[in-house]
PDB file of N, H, CA, C and O in Angstrom:
ATOM      1  N   MET A   1     146.945 244.607 131.370  1.00  0.00           N
ATOM      2  CA  MET A   1     147.537 245.843 130.872  1.00  0.00           C
ATOM      3  C   MET A   1     146.464 246.833 130.442  1.00  0.00           C
ATOM      4  O   MET A   1     146.688 248.043 130.476  1.00  0.00           O
ATOM      5  N   GLY A   2     145.312 246.337 130.043  1.00  0.00           N
ATOM      6  H   GLY A   2     145.130 245.354 130.016  1.00  0.00           H
ATOM      7  CA  GLY A   2     144.251 247.207 129.574  1.00  0.00           C
ATOM      8  C   GLY A   2     143.764 248.163 130.642  1.00  0.00           C
ATOM      9  O   GLY A   2     143.266 249.243 130.322  1.00  0.00           O
ATOM     10  N   GLN A   3     143.898 247.790 131.898  1.00  0.00           N
ATOM     11  H   GLN A   3     144.302 246.913 132.157  1.00  0.00           H
ATOM     12  CA  GLN A   3     143.432 248.638 132.981  1.00  0.00           C
ATOM     13  C   GLN A   3     144.438 249.706 133.382  1.00  0.00           C
ATOM     14  O   GLN A   3     144.104 250.621 134.134  1.00  0.00           O
ATOM     15  N   ALA A   4     145.646 249.601 132.895  1.00  0.00           N
ATOM     16  H   ALA A   4     145.918 248.857 132.284  1.00  0.00           H
ATOM     17  CA  ALA A   4     146.696 250.545 133.307  1.00  0.00           C
ATOM     18  C   ALA A   4     146.318 251.983 132.994  1.00  0.00           C
ATOM     19  O   ALA A   4     146.637 252.883 133.772  1.00  0.00           O
ATOM     20  N   ASN A   5     145.655 252.216 131.888  1.00  0.00           N
ATOM     21  H   ASN A   5     145.396 251.484 131.257  1.00  0.00           H
ATOM     22  CA  ASN A   5     145.276 253.570 131.500  1.00  0.00           C
ATOM     23  C   ASN A   5     143.882 253.955 131.968  1.00  0.00           C
ATOM     24  O   ASN A   5     143.458 255.093 131.768  1.00  0.00           O
ATOM     25  N   ASP A   6     143.158 253.020 132.592  1.00  0.00           N
ATOM     26  H   ASP A   6     143.502 252.096 132.754  1.00  0.00           H
ATOM     27  CA  ASP A   6     141.814 253.266 133.099  1.00  0.00           C
ATOM     28  C   ASP A   6     141.902 253.693 134.555  1.00  0.00           C
ATOM     29  O   ASP A   6     142.056 252.850 135.439  1.00  0.00           O
ATOM     30  N   VAL A   7     141.807 254.986 134.815  1.00  0.00           N
ATOM     31  H   VAL A   7     141.682 255.671 134.097  1.00  0.00           H
ATOM     32  CA  VAL A   7     141.964 255.536 136.153  1.00  0.00           C
ATOM     33  C   VAL A   7     140.928 254.959 137.114  1.00  0.00           C
ATOM     34  O   VAL A   7     141.222 254.800 138.299  1.00  0.00           O
ATOM     35  N   SER A   8     139.733 254.643 136.640  1.00  0.00           N
ATOM     36  H   SER A   8     139.494 254.772 135.678  1.00  0.00           H
ATOM     37  CA  SER A   8     138.692 254.109 137.523  1.00  0.00           C
ATOM     38  C   SER A   8     139.029 252.705 138.023  1.00  0.00           C
ATOM     39  O   SER A   8     138.451 252.254 139.012  1.00  0.00           O
ATOM     40  N   ALA A   9     139.947 252.007 137.362  1.00  0.00           N
ATOM     41  H   ALA A   9     140.416 252.373 136.558  1.00  0.00           H
ATOM     42  CA  ALA A   9     140.328 250.661 137.774  1.00  0.00           C
ATOM     43  C   ALA A   9     141.357 250.671 138.907  1.00  0.00           C
ATOM     44  O   ALA A   9     141.625 249.640 139.524  1.00  0.00           O
ATOM     45  N   TRP A  10     141.914 251.815 139.163  1.00  0.00           N
ATOM     46  H   TRP A  10     141.697 252.652 138.662  1.00  0.00           H
ATOM     47  CA  TRP A  10     142.953 251.910 140.190  1.00  0.00           C
ATOM     48  C   TRP A  10     142.324 252.030 141.568  1.00  0.00           C
ATOM     49  O   TRP A  10     141.281 252.665 141.723  1.00  0.00           O
ATOM     50  N   SER A  11     142.952 251.422 142.568  1.00  0.00           N
ATOM     51  H   SER A  11     143.799 250.906 142.441  1.00  0.00           H
ATOM     52  CA  SER A  11     142.494 251.571 143.951  1.00  0.00           C
ATOM     53  C   SER A  11     143.201 252.767 144.570  1.00  0.00           C
ATOM     54  O   SER A  11     144.063 253.391 143.952  1.00  0.00           O
ATOM     55  N   LYS A  12     142.813 253.073 145.816  1.00  0.00           N
ATOM     56  H   LYS A  12     142.113 252.566 146.318  1.00  0.00           H
ATOM     57  CA  LYS A  12     143.442 254.197 146.500  1.00  0.00           C
ATOM     58  C   LYS A  12     144.920 253.906 146.721  1.00  0.00           C
ATOM     59  O   LYS A  12     145.295 252.745 146.887  1.00  0.00           O
ATOM     60  N   PRO A  13     145.775 254.939 146.727  1.00  0.00           N
ATOM     61  CA  PRO A  13     147.205 254.729 146.979  1.00  0.00           C
ATOM     62  C   PRO A  13     147.431 254.156 148.379  1.00  0.00           C
ATOM     63  O   PRO A  13     146.689 254.456 149.314  1.00  0.00           O
ATOM     64  N   VAL A  14     148.439 253.351 148.501  1.00  0.00           N
ATOM     65  H   VAL A  14     149.042 253.107 147.741  1.00  0.00           H
ATOM     66  CA  VAL A  14     148.816 252.777 149.790  1.00  0.00           C
ATOM     67  C   VAL A  14     149.977 253.591 150.336  1.00  0.00           C
ATOM     68  O   VAL A  14     150.970 253.807 149.642  1.00  0.00           O
ATOM     69  N   ARG A  15     149.855 254.036 151.563  1.00  0.00           N
ATOM     70  H   ARG A  15     149.049 253.860 152.127  1.00  0.00           H
ATOM     71  CA  ARG A  15     150.919 254.796 152.206  1.00  0.00           C
ATOM     72  C   ARG A  15     151.685 253.869 153.134  1.00  0.00           C
ATOM     73  O   ARG A  15     151.092 253.122 153.913  1.00  0.00           O
ATOM     74  N   VAL A  16     152.997 253.924 153.043  1.00  0.00           N
ATOM     75  H   VAL A  16     153.479 254.530 152.411  1.00  0.00           H
ATOM     76  CA  VAL A  16     153.857 253.087 153.873  1.00  0.00           C
ATOM     77  C   VAL A  16     154.754 253.992 154.691  1.00  0.00           C
ATOM     78  O   VAL A  16     155.423 254.881 154.164  1.00  0.00           O
ATOM     79  N   LYS A  17     154.754 253.746 155.986  1.00  0.00           N
ATOM     80  H   LYS A  17     154.211 253.024 156.415  1.00  0.00           H
ATOM     81  CA  LYS A  17     155.613 254.531 156.875  1.00  0.00           C
ATOM     82  C   LYS A  17     156.792 253.675 157.284  1.00  0.00           C
ATOM     83  O   LYS A  17     156.634 252.519 157.676  1.00  0.00           O
ATOM     84  N   LYS A  18     157.966 254.254 157.188  1.00  0.00           N
ATOM     85  H   LYS A  18     158.094 255.193 156.870  1.00  0.00           H
ATOM     86  CA  LYS A  18     159.167 253.563 157.620  1.00  0.00           C
ATOM     87  C   LYS A  18     159.287 253.730 159.130  1.00  0.00           C
ATOM     88  O   LYS A  18     159.260 254.846 159.648  1.00  0.00           O
ATOM     89  N   ARG A  19     159.418 252.617 159.821  1.00  0.00           N
ATOM     90  H   ARG A  19     159.440 251.710 159.401  1.00  0.00           H
ATOM     91  CA  ARG A  19     159.445 252.673 161.278  1.00  0.00           C
ATOM     92  C   ARG A  19     160.801 252.301 161.837  1.00  0.00           C
ATOM     93  O   ARG A  19     160.873 251.672 162.893  1.00  0.00           O
ATOM     94  N   GLY A  20     161.833 252.652 161.191  1.00  0.00           N
ATOM     95  H   GLY A  20     161.775 253.163 160.334  1.00  0.00           H
ATOM     96  CA  GLY A  20     163.154 252.314 161.704  1.00  0.00           C
ATOM     97  C   GLY A  20     163.598 250.945 161.217  1.00  0.00           C
ATOM     98  O   GLY A  20     163.095 250.429 160.220  1.00  0.00           O
ATOM     99  N   ARG A  21     164.530 250.380 161.924  1.00  0.00           N
ATOM    100  H   ARG A  21     164.938 250.800 162.735  1.00  0.00           H
ATOM    101  CA  ARG A  21     165.135 249.128 161.505  1.00  0.00           C
ATOM    102  C   ARG A  21     164.261 247.942 161.885  1.00  0.00           C
ATOM    103  O   ARG A  21     163.580 247.950 162.910  1.00  0.00           O
ATOM    104  N   ALA A  22     164.298 246.939 161.046  1.00  0.00           N
ATOM    105  H   ALA A  22     164.852 246.933 160.213  1.00  0.00           H
ATOM    106  CA  ALA A  22     163.619 245.685 161.355  1.00  0.00           C
ATOM    107  C   ALA A  22     164.440 244.934 162.391  1.00  0.00           C
ATOM    108  O   ALA A  22     165.666 245.044 162.433  1.00  0.00           O
ATOM    109  N   VAL A  23     163.764 244.189 163.202  1.00  0.00           N
ATOM    110  H   VAL A  23     162.769 244.100 163.168  1.00  0.00           H
ATOM    111  CA  VAL A  23     164.452 243.431 164.238  1.00  0.00           C
ATOM    112  C   VAL A  23     164.246 241.952 163.964  1.00  0.00           C
ATOM    113  O   VAL A  23     163.117 241.475 163.855  1.00  0.00           O
ATOM    114  N   LEU A  24     165.353 241.237 163.856  1.00  0.00           N
ATOM    115  H   LEU A  24     166.270 241.624 163.944  1.00  0.00           H
ATOM    116  CA  LEU A  24     165.303 239.793 163.686  1.00  0.00           C
ATOM    117  C   LEU A  24     165.823 239.156 164.971  1.00  0.00           C
ATOM    118  O   LEU A  24     166.750 239.665 165.602  1.00  0.00           O
ATOM    119  N   SER A  25     165.224 238.059 165.339  1.00  0.00           N
ATOM    120  H   SER A  25     164.471 237.645 164.827  1.00  0.00           H
ATOM    121  CA  SER A  25     165.663 237.360 166.554  1.00  0.00           C
ATOM    122  C   SER A  25     166.040 235.920 166.227  1.00  0.00           C
ATOM    123  O   SER A  25     165.288 234.992 166.526  1.00  0.00           O
ATOM    124  N   PRO A  26     167.204 235.738 165.614  1.00  0.00           N
ATOM    125  CA  PRO A  26     167.611 234.367 165.280  1.00  0.00           C
ATOM    126  C   PRO A  26     168.040 233.610 166.534  1.00  0.00           C
ATOM    127  O   PRO A  26     168.380 234.207 167.556  1.00  0.00           O
ATOM    128  N   THR A  27     168.017 232.309 166.433  1.00  0.00           N
ATOM    129  H   THR A  27     167.741 231.824 165.604  1.00  0.00           H
ATOM    130  CA  THR A  27     168.542 231.508 167.536  1.00  0.00           C
ATOM    131  C   THR A  27     170.040 231.763 167.638  1.00  0.00           C
ATOM    132  O   THR A  27     170.650 232.265 166.693  1.00  0.00           O
ATOM    133  N   SER A  28     170.630 231.426 168.762  1.00  0.00           N
ATOM    134  H   SER A  28     170.135 231.018 169.529  1.00  0.00           H
ATOM    135  CA  SER A  28     172.067 231.652 168.926  1.00  0.00           C
ATOM    136  C   SER A  28     172.862 230.819 167.925  1.00  0.00           C
ATOM    137  O   SER A  28     173.910 231.250 167.443  1.00  0.00           O
ATOM    138  N   GLU A  29     172.354 229.611 167.611  1.00  0.00           N
ATOM    139  H   GLU A  29     171.503 229.260 168.002  1.00  0.00           H
ATOM    140  CA  GLU A  29     173.038 228.771 166.616  1.00  0.00           C
ATOM    141  C   GLU A  29     173.006 229.424 165.232  1.00  0.00           C
ATOM    142  O   GLU A  29     174.019 229.460 164.534  1.00  0.00           O
ATOM    143  N   LEU A  30     171.838 229.939 164.842  1.00  0.00           N
ATOM    144  H   LEU A  30     171.015 229.909 165.409  1.00  0.00           H
ATOM    145  CA  LEU A  30     171.727 230.586 163.535  1.00  0.00           C
ATOM    146  C   LEU A  30     172.574 231.849 163.472  1.00  0.00           C
ATOM    147  O   LEU A  30     173.193 232.130 162.446  1.00  0.00           O
ATOM    148  N   ALA A  31     172.607 232.614 164.562  1.00  0.00           N
ATOM    149  H   ALA A  31     172.104 232.386 165.396  1.00  0.00           H
ATOM    150  CA  ALA A  31     173.424 233.827 164.611  1.00  0.00           C
ATOM    151  C   ALA A  31     174.902 233.485 164.475  1.00  0.00           C
ATOM    152  O   ALA A  31     175.636 234.179 163.771  1.00  0.00           O
ATOM    153  N   ALA A  32     175.341 232.430 165.134  1.00  0.00           N
ATOM    154  H   ALA A  32     174.745 231.866 165.706  1.00  0.00           H
ATOM    155  CA  ALA A  32     176.742 232.018 165.048  1.00  0.00           C
ATOM    156  C   ALA A  32     177.086 231.577 163.629  1.00  0.00           C
ATOM    157  O   ALA A  32     178.169 231.881 163.130  1.00  0.00           O
ATOM    158  N   ARG A  33     176.172 230.863 162.979  1.00  0.00           N
ATOM    159  H   ARG A  33     175.292 230.616 163.384  1.00  0.00           H
ATOM    160  CA  ARG A  33     176.401 230.445 161.593  1.00  0.00           C
ATOM    161  C   ARG A  33     176.494 231.649 160.665  1.00  0.00           C
ATOM    162  O   ARG A  33     177.326 231.686 159.758  1.00  0.00           O
ATOM    163  N   ALA A  34     175.620 232.643 160.903  1.00  0.00           N
ATOM    164  H   ALA A  34     174.943 232.613 161.639  1.00  0.00           H
ATOM    165  CA  ALA A  34     175.644 233.861 160.088  1.00  0.00           C
ATOM    166  C   ALA A  34     176.960 234.608 160.271  1.00  0.00           C
ATOM    167  O   ALA A  34     177.549 235.073 159.295  1.00  0.00           O
ATOM    168  N   VAL A  35     177.422 234.725 161.497  1.00  0.00           N
ATOM    169  H   VAL A  35     176.944 234.347 162.290  1.00  0.00           H
ATOM    170  CA  VAL A  35     178.698 235.395 161.772  1.00  0.00           C
ATOM    171  C   VAL A  35     179.829 234.669 161.060  1.00  0.00           C
ATOM    172  O   VAL A  35     180.695 235.308 160.462  1.00  0.00           O
ATOM    173  N   PHE A  36     179.831 233.343 161.117  1.00  0.00           N
ATOM    174  H   PHE A  36     179.127 232.824 161.602  1.00  0.00           H
ATOM    175  CA  PHE A  36     180.867 232.558 160.449  1.00  0.00           C
ATOM    176  C   PHE A  36     180.907 232.866 158.954  1.00  0.00           C
ATOM    177  O   PHE A  36     181.974 233.134 158.401  1.00  0.00           O
ATOM    178  N   PHE A  37     179.734 232.827 158.295  1.00  0.00           N
ATOM    179  H   PHE A  37     178.867 232.610 158.744  1.00  0.00           H
ATOM    180  CA  PHE A  37     179.720 233.051 156.854  1.00  0.00           C
ATOM    181  C   PHE A  37     179.988 234.497 156.481  1.00  0.00           C
ATOM    182  O   PHE A  37     180.567 234.760 155.427  1.00  0.00           O
ATOM    183  N   ALA A  38     179.582 235.438 157.318  1.00  0.00           N
ATOM    184  H   ALA A  38     179.112 235.224 158.174  1.00  0.00           H
ATOM    185  CA  ALA A  38     179.913 236.841 157.055  1.00  0.00           C
ATOM    186  C   ALA A  38     181.424 237.031 157.064  1.00  0.00           C
ATOM    187  O   ALA A  38     181.976 237.720 156.207  1.00  0.00           O
ATOM    188  N   ARG A  39     182.093 236.411 158.047  1.00  0.00           N
ATOM    189  H   ARG A  39     181.644 235.852 158.744  1.00  0.00           H
ATOM    190  CA  ARG A  39     183.557 236.492 158.098  1.00  0.00           C
ATOM    191  C   ARG A  39     184.192 235.784 156.906  1.00  0.00           C
ATOM    192  O   ARG A  39     185.151 236.282 156.317  1.00  0.00           O
ATOM    193  N   LEU A  40     183.649 234.620 156.557  1.00  0.00           N
ATOM    194  H   LEU A  40     182.869 234.216 157.035  1.00  0.00           H
ATOM    195  CA  LEU A  40     184.163 233.857 155.425  1.00  0.00           C
ATOM    196  C   LEU A  40     184.106 234.679 154.131  1.00  0.00           C
ATOM    197  O   LEU A  40     184.998 234.596 153.286  1.00  0.00           O
ATOM    198  N   HIS A  41     183.044 235.467 153.998  1.00  0.00           N
ATOM    199  H   HIS A  41     182.320 235.534 154.684  1.00  0.00           H
ATOM    200  CA  HIS A  41     182.876 236.306 152.806  1.00  0.00           C
ATOM    201  C   HIS A  41     183.488 237.691 152.978  1.00  0.00           C
ATOM    202  O   HIS A  41     183.299 238.577 152.144  1.00  0.00           O
ATOM    203  N   ARG A  42     184.222 237.861 154.069  1.00  0.00           N
ATOM    204  H   ARG A  42     184.376 237.142 154.746  1.00  0.00           H
ATOM    205  CA  ARG A  42     184.951 239.105 154.356  1.00  0.00           C
ATOM    206  C   ARG A  42     184.055 240.351 154.352  1.00  0.00           C
ATOM    207  O   ARG A  42     184.443 241.416 153.871  1.00  0.00           O
ATOM    208  N   GLU A  43     182.856 240.185 154.897  1.00  0.00           N
ATOM    209  H   GLU A  43     182.541 239.320 155.288  1.00  0.00           H
ATOM    210  CA  GLU A  43     181.962 241.337 155.038  1.00  0.00           C
ATOM    211  C   GLU A  43     182.413 242.177 156.225  1.00  0.00           C
ATOM    212  O   GLU A  43     183.051 241.679 157.152  1.00  0.00           O
ATOM    213  N   VAL A  44     182.076 243.441 156.180  1.00  0.00           N
ATOM    214  H   VAL A  44     181.558 243.846 155.427  1.00  0.00           H
ATOM    215  CA  VAL A  44     182.437 244.360 157.258  1.00  0.00           C
ATOM    216  C   VAL A  44     181.781 243.922 158.563  1.00  0.00           C
ATOM    217  O   VAL A  44     182.416 243.924 159.617  1.00  0.00           O
ATOM    218  N   ASN A  45     180.506 243.545 158.485  1.00  0.00           N
ATOM    219  H   ASN A  45     179.990 243.543 157.629  1.00  0.00           H
ATOM    220  CA  ASN A  45     179.798 243.063 159.667  1.00  0.00           C
ATOM    221  C   ASN A  45     178.692 242.108 159.240  1.00  0.00           C
ATOM    222  O   ASN A  45     178.354 242.025 158.059  1.00  0.00           O
ATOM    223  N   VAL A  46     178.147 241.404 160.183  1.00  0.00           N
ATOM    224  H   VAL A  46     178.422 241.471 161.142  1.00  0.00           H
ATOM    225  CA  VAL A  46     177.137 240.391 159.878  1.00  0.00           C
ATOM    226  C   VAL A  46     175.850 241.034 159.349  1.00  0.00           C
ATOM    227  O   VAL A  46     175.160 240.434 158.526  1.00  0.00           O
ATOM    228  N   GLU A  47     175.522 242.238 159.806  1.00  0.00           N
ATOM    229  H   GLU A  47     176.083 242.726 160.474  1.00  0.00           H
ATOM    230  CA  GLU A  47     174.307 242.895 159.336  1.00  0.00           C
ATOM    231  C   GLU A  47     174.382 243.178 157.836  1.00  0.00           C
ATOM    232  O   GLU A  47     173.402 242.986 157.116  1.00  0.00           O
ATOM    233  N   THR A  48     175.539 243.631 157.369  1.00  0.00           N
ATOM    234  H   THR A  48     176.335 243.787 157.954  1.00  0.00           H
ATOM    235  CA  THR A  48     175.728 243.900 155.941  1.00  0.00           C
ATOM    236  C   THR A  48     175.586 242.620 155.138  1.00  0.00           C
ATOM    237  O   THR A  48     174.943 242.608 154.088  1.00  0.00           O
ATOM    238  N   TRP A  49     176.185 241.545 155.628  1.00  0.00           N
ATOM    239  H   TRP A  49     176.707 241.555 156.481  1.00  0.00           H
ATOM    240  CA  TRP A  49     176.107 240.266 154.934  1.00  0.00           C
ATOM    241  C   TRP A  49     174.669 239.764 154.896  1.00  0.00           C
ATOM    242  O   TRP A  49     174.199 239.312 153.851  1.00  0.00           O
ATOM    243  N   LEU A  50     173.965 239.838 156.025  1.00  0.00           N
ATOM    244  H   LEU A  50     174.346 240.205 156.873  1.00  0.00           H
ATOM    245  CA  LEU A  50     172.566 239.386 156.068  1.00  0.00           C
ATOM    246  C   LEU A  50     171.684 240.206 155.135  1.00  0.00           C
ATOM    247  O   LEU A  50     170.817 239.655 154.458  1.00  0.00           O
ATOM    248  N   ARG A  51     171.900 241.514 155.095  1.00  0.00           N
ATOM    249  H   ARG A  51     172.605 241.961 155.646  1.00  0.00           H
ATOM    250  CA  ARG A  51     171.113 242.360 154.201  1.00  0.00           C
ATOM    251  C   ARG A  51     171.322 241.937 152.749  1.00  0.00           C
ATOM    252  O   ARG A  51     170.367 241.857 151.977  1.00  0.00           O
ATOM    253  N   ARG A  52     172.572 241.669 152.383  1.00  0.00           N
ATOM    254  H   ARG A  52     173.348 241.734 153.011  1.00  0.00           H
ATOM    255  CA  ARG A  52     172.874 241.241 151.012  1.00  0.00           C
ATOM    256  C   ARG A  52     172.224 239.891 150.710  1.00  0.00           C
ATOM    257  O   ARG A  52     171.644 239.702 149.641  1.00  0.00           O
ATOM    258  N   ILE A  53     172.321 238.967 151.640  1.00  0.00           N
ATOM    259  H   ILE A  53     172.792 239.120 152.509  1.00  0.00           H
ATOM    260  CA  ILE A  53     171.744 237.638 151.446  1.00  0.00           C
ATOM    261  C   ILE A  53     170.226 237.719 151.313  1.00  0.00           C
ATOM    262  O   ILE A  53     169.640 237.068 150.448  1.00  0.00           O
ATOM    263  N   ILE A  54     169.590 238.518 152.171  1.00  0.00           N
ATOM    264  H   ILE A  54     170.066 239.047 152.874  1.00  0.00           H
ATOM    265  CA  ILE A  54     168.131 238.670 152.104  1.00  0.00           C
ATOM    266  C   ILE A  54     167.715 239.296 150.783  1.00  0.00           C
ATOM    267  O   ILE A  54     166.757 238.841 150.158  1.00  0.00           O
ATOM    268  N   GLU A  55     168.428 240.343 150.346  1.00  0.00           N
ATOM    269  H   GLU A  55     169.206 240.713 150.853  1.00  0.00           H
ATOM    270  CA  GLU A  55     168.100 240.989 149.070  1.00  0.00           C
ATOM    271  C   GLU A  55     168.253 240.011 147.906  1.00  0.00           C
ATOM    272  O   GLU A  55     167.411 239.972 147.009  1.00  0.00           O
ATOM    273  N   GLU A  56     169.335 239.217 147.922  1.00  0.00           N
ATOM    274  H   GLU A  56     170.020 239.249 148.651  1.00  0.00           H
ATOM    275  CA  GLU A  56     169.541 238.230 146.855  1.00  0.00           C
ATOM    276  C   GLU A  56     168.421 237.196 146.847  1.00  0.00           C
ATOM    277  O   GLU A  56     167.930 236.819 145.783  1.00  0.00           O
ATOM    278  N   ARG A  57     168.018 236.738 148.028  1.00  0.00           N
ATOM    279  H   ARG A  57     168.417 237.045 148.892  1.00  0.00           H
ATOM    280  CA  ARG A  57     166.960 235.737 148.114  1.00  0.00           C
ATOM    281  C   ARG A  57     165.625 236.293 147.634  1.00  0.00           C
ATOM    282  O   ARG A  57     164.879 235.606 146.937  1.00  0.00           O
ATOM    283  N   ILE A  58     165.325 237.529 148.004  1.00  0.00           N
ATOM    284  H   ILE A  58     165.932 238.087 148.571  1.00  0.00           H
ATOM    285  CA  ILE A  58     164.082 238.146 147.550  1.00  0.00           C
ATOM    286  C   ILE A  58     164.095 238.300 146.040  1.00  0.00           C
ATOM    287  O   ILE A  58     163.072 238.072 145.395  1.00  0.00           O
ATOM    288  N   ASP A  59     165.228 238.683 145.457  1.00  0.00           N
ATOM    289  H   ASP A  59     166.059 238.869 145.980  1.00  0.00           H
ATOM    290  CA  ASP A  59     165.336 238.775 143.997  1.00  0.00           C
ATOM    291  C   ASP A  59     165.065 237.423 143.344  1.00  0.00           C
ATOM    292  O   ASP A  59     164.359 237.348 142.339  1.00  0.00           O
ATOM    293  N   LEU A  60     165.623 236.354 143.914  1.00  0.00           N
ATOM    294  H   LEU A  60     166.197 236.415 144.731  1.00  0.00           H
ATOM    295  CA  LEU A  60     165.383 235.005 143.385  1.00  0.00           C
ATOM    296  C   LEU A  60     163.911 234.623 143.491  1.00  0.00           C
ATOM    297  O   LEU A  60     163.339 234.069 142.551  1.00  0.00           O
ATOM    298  N   GLU A  61     163.305 234.916 144.625  1.00  0.00           N
ATOM    299  H   GLU A  61     163.769 235.366 145.388  1.00  0.00           H
ATOM    300  CA  GLU A  61     161.892 234.584 144.832  1.00  0.00           C
ATOM    301  C   GLU A  61     161.005 235.356 143.851  1.00  0.00           C
ATOM    302  O   GLU A  61     160.069 234.793 143.284  1.00  0.00           O
ATOM    303  N   GLU A  62     161.300 236.639 143.653  1.00  0.00           N
ATOM    304  H   GLU A  62     162.061 237.097 144.113  1.00  0.00           H
ATOM    305  CA  GLU A  62     160.518 237.441 142.704  1.00  0.00           C
ATOM    306  C   GLU A  62     160.660 236.912 141.287  1.00  0.00           C
ATOM    307  O   GLU A  62     159.680 236.857 140.544  1.00  0.00           O
ATOM    308  N   ALA A  63     161.865 236.525 140.906  1.00  0.00           N
ATOM    309  H   ALA A  63     162.661 236.570 141.509  1.00  0.00           H
ATOM    310  CA  ALA A  63     162.081 235.974 139.565  1.00  0.00           C
ATOM    311  C   ALA A  63     161.334 234.659 139.397  1.00  0.00           C
ATOM    312  O   ALA A  63     160.716 234.430 138.357  1.00  0.00           O
ATOM    313  N   ALA A  64     161.381 233.794 140.404  1.00  0.00           N
ATOM    314  H   ALA A  64     161.883 233.980 141.249  1.00  0.00           H
ATOM    315  CA  ALA A  64     160.688 232.510 140.336  1.00  0.00           C
ATOM    316  C   ALA A  64     159.181 232.727 140.280  1.00  0.00           C
ATOM    317  O   ALA A  64     158.484 232.035 139.538  1.00  0.00           O
ATOM    318  N   PHE A  65     158.677 233.665 141.047  1.00  0.00           N
ATOM    319  H   PHE A  65     159.243 234.227 141.650  1.00  0.00           H
ATOM    320  CA  PHE A  65     157.248 233.951 141.048  1.00  0.00           C
ATOM    321  C   PHE A  65     156.809 234.500 139.690  1.00  0.00           C
ATOM    322  O   PHE A  65     155.763 234.111 139.170  1.00  0.00           O
ATOM    323  N   GLY A  66     157.606 235.399 139.119  1.00  0.00           N
ATOM    324  H   GLY A  66     158.455 235.715 139.541  1.00  0.00           H
ATOM    325  CA  GLY A  66     157.292 235.942 137.791  1.00  0.00           C
ATOM    326  C   GLY A  66     157.281 234.855 136.732  1.00  0.00           C
ATOM    327  O   GLY A  66     156.408 234.838 135.864  1.00  0.00           O
ATOM    328  N   GLU A  67     158.243 233.948 136.799  1.00  0.00           N
ATOM    329  H   GLU A  67     158.952 233.962 137.504  1.00  0.00           H
ATOM    330  CA  GLU A  67     158.297 232.843 135.845  1.00  0.00           C
ATOM    331  C   GLU A  67     157.086 231.929 136.018  1.00  0.00           C
ATOM    332  O   GLU A  67     156.505 231.475 135.033  1.00  0.00           O
ATOM    333  N   PHE A  68     156.707 231.659 137.258  1.00  0.00           N
ATOM    334  H   PHE A  68     157.179 232.028 138.058  1.00  0.00           H
ATOM    335  CA  PHE A  68     155.531 230.838 137.528  1.00  0.00           C
ATOM    336  C   PHE A  68     154.277 231.475 136.935  1.00  0.00           C
ATOM    337  O   PHE A  68     153.461 230.794 136.314  1.00  0.00           O
ATOM    338  N   LYS A  69     154.128 232.793 137.132  1.00  0.00           N
ATOM    339  H   LYS A  69     154.791 233.346 137.637  1.00  0.00           H
ATOM    340  CA  LYS A  69     152.963 233.496 136.589  1.00  0.00           C
ATOM    341  C   LYS A  69     152.942 233.437 135.066  1.00  0.00           C
ATOM    342  O   LYS A  69     151.883 233.248 134.468  1.00  0.00           O
ATOM    343  N   ARG A  70     154.113 233.599 134.430  1.00  0.00           N
ATOM    344  H   ARG A  70     154.974 233.753 134.916  1.00  0.00           H
ATOM    345  CA  ARG A  70     154.179 233.530 132.967  1.00  0.00           C
ATOM    346  C   ARG A  70     153.823 232.133 132.477  1.00  0.00           C
ATOM    347  O   ARG A  70     153.082 231.982 131.506  1.00  0.00           O
ATOM    348  N   ASP A  71     154.354 231.103 133.151  1.00  0.00           N
ATOM    349  H   ASP A  71     154.957 231.225 133.940  1.00  0.00           H
ATOM    350  CA  ASP A  71     154.044 229.722 132.776  1.00  0.00           C
ATOM    351  C   ASP A  71     152.564 229.423 132.941  1.00  0.00           C
ATOM    352  O   ASP A  71     151.959 228.776 132.087  1.00  0.00           O
ATOM    353  N   LEU A  72     151.983 229.889 134.027  1.00  0.00           N
ATOM    354  H   LEU A  72     152.475 230.415 134.721  1.00  0.00           H
ATOM    355  CA  LEU A  72     150.575 229.675 134.287  1.00  0.00           C
ATOM    356  C   LEU A  72     149.714 230.375 133.221  1.00  0.00           C
ATOM    357  O   LEU A  72     148.737 229.809 132.733  1.00  0.00           O
ATOM    358  N   ALA A  73     150.087 231.595 132.876  1.00  0.00           N
ATOM    359  H   ALA A  73     150.881 232.054 133.273  1.00  0.00           H
ATOM    360  CA  ALA A  73     149.345 232.338 131.855  1.00  0.00           C
ATOM    361  C   ALA A  73     149.467 231.644 130.500  1.00  0.00           C
ATOM    362  O   ALA A  73     148.500 231.596 129.740  1.00  0.00           O
ATOM    363  N   ALA A  74     150.654 231.104 130.191  1.00  0.00           N
ATOM    364  H   ALA A  74     151.440 231.143 130.808  1.00  0.00           H
ATOM    365  CA  ALA A  74     150.847 230.411 128.917  1.00  0.00           C
ATOM    366  C   ALA A  74     150.011 229.130 128.861  1.00  0.00           C
ATOM    367  O   ALA A  74     149.450 228.797 127.818  1.00  0.00           O
ATOM    368  N   LYS A  75     149.930 228.424 129.973  1.00  0.00           N
ATOM    369  H   LYS A  75     150.386 228.695 130.821  1.00  0.00           H
ATOM    370  CA  LYS A  75     149.131 227.186 130.014  1.00  0.00           C
ATOM    371  C   LYS A  75     147.641 227.471 129.882  1.00  0.00           C
ATOM    372  O   LYS A  75     146.886 226.666 129.338  1.00  0.00           O
ATOM    373  N   ASN A  76     147.229 228.643 130.392  1.00  0.00           N
ATOM    374  H   ASN A  76     147.843 229.297 130.834  1.00  0.00           H
ATOM    375  CA  ASN A  76     145.823 229.012 130.331  1.00  0.00           C
ATOM    376  C   ASN A  76     145.485 229.788 129.065  1.00  0.00           C
ATOM    377  O   ASN A  76     144.359 230.261 128.910  1.00  0.00           O
ATOM    378  N   GLY A  77     146.442 229.922 128.164  1.00  0.00           N
ATOM    379  H   GLY A  77     147.357 229.538 128.289  1.00  0.00           H
ATOM    380  CA  GLY A  77     146.215 230.583 126.886  1.00  0.00           C
ATOM    381  C   GLY A  77     145.980 232.078 126.989  1.00  0.00           C
ATOM    382  O   GLY A  77     145.257 232.653 126.175  1.00  0.00           O
ATOM    383  N   MET A  78     146.579 232.703 127.975  1.00  0.00           N
ATOM    384  H   MET A  78     147.166 232.236 128.636  1.00  0.00           H
ATOM    385  CA  MET A  78     146.376 234.144 128.155  1.00  0.00           C
ATOM    386  C   MET A  78     147.389 234.905 127.386  1.00  0.00           C
ATOM    387  O   MET A  78     147.384 236.136 127.410  1.00  0.00           O
TER     388      MET A  78
END
């Protein structure tokens, strides 16, 4: 946190360009399973369901990673 106010500690900004939609190429079996569960959850389409599932999973991964970092810092007395 001490570096947050130190402008010299910051690196150059990263520019990200959006290049349209991401393309996933699941196997036909995985695609069929996704369609089944999208229908089961009454989603409008499989893409909407997959987007929601991916966002939920990323949120879980970020939370787990944050908890791991906090635990590691606590063990190291930081």
